[in-house]
C-alpha positions, 0 to 999 in steps of 0.5 A: 498510478493505480486506483481501486474503490472498495465499500466507498473507500478509494485507494490510490498508489504511486510507486517509484524506484529509489536508485539512490538508495539501491545497491544493484550489485548487492541485489538490493533494490528499494522501491517507495510508494505513496498511498492515498486513502480517500473516504467517500462514504457518509461515515467516519472510518478508521484504518485498523490493520494492514495485510500485504502480499509482496512478490519478489521475482527472485525470492517469491511471495511473502506477507506482512501484517500489522496494526495501522500504517507507518505507526498510525491508525488514521481516522477519516471523516467523510470526504477526507483523504489521508496520504502516507509514504513507505518503502519496500526492499527487494532482492530483484529488479521486479516485484508487485504488491497488493493487500487489504486494510481492515477499516472500522465504521465509527458510526456502528463499530462494524469492520470491513476490508478495503482492497489495496490494488496490485501495484508493480515495483520495477526498475525503470530500465526493465520496463523497456 
């Protein structure tokens, strides 16, 4: 599990290898991740966009950018937490992800970026 706080918004990520959904002989490895977004500011904030940098040890870097997360643009009041789960397919047994969320301060309409900490995607037997 990794955690990072930017501008009072705390991001915690837990990743897992999904063996039951992976097909190693076909070079298809599925990793799930659970993200917790905690608003530790005094203002209501809303997640508007995400920007991911994904590294697969076989195919290199790729980027994913878009609105919200898993079809939502969550709004968080002070001290509120939002969690969601998603997944990432890789063609190798190891990779990593990091990125940013574009957030809006609902009090004044200003926007700011929150860093998503780098988290690793590694098949457990490769960790030994």
